[in-house]
N, C-alpha and C positions, 0 to 999 in steps of 0.2 A: 519209626522204620514200621512198616505196615507190611505183614505176612498175609497171604491168601492160602486158605485149605482147600483143596480139592474135596467134593463130595464123597468120593470114593475114599479117600484118607480118613475123612471124618468117620464115616462108617466102621472103618477100621479100628479107629480108635475107640469107639464107641463099642465095638463087639467086644473088645478086650475089659472096657469097665462094666458090662452088662451082668458079669456073675456078681458083682458087689451090688449092682442096683436090686438083683434078684435076693440077695442075701437080706439086705435091709428092708426089702419089701416083708420078708416074713418076721423082722424084728418091729418094724413101725408099721402098724395095719391101720389103713384108714378104709373104713367099711365101705364106703361109694366108691371107691378106687378099684380099676380093673388094671391087669397087668399093664395094658397098654398106656393106661396113665402114668403108671411107675417110671415105664420106658421113656415116654415123652419128658417126663420130669429130669429124668437123666440125662437126656441130649440137651435140655434147655442148660442144665448146669454144667456140663460139658462145654458148650458153646460159650458161656459167660466165663469159664475159666481159660479158656484158649485165647 
């Protein structure tokens, strides 16, 4: 069975996950990454989990 998630629903889910990404950003620092890079990686991981 395949489920489809609307873009707005994905953004709402990611907004709930954003504080976790920000916390991990402080714990796991990659010098060359900017905030956008951490958020993008968080979106990729959420997509893979779903």
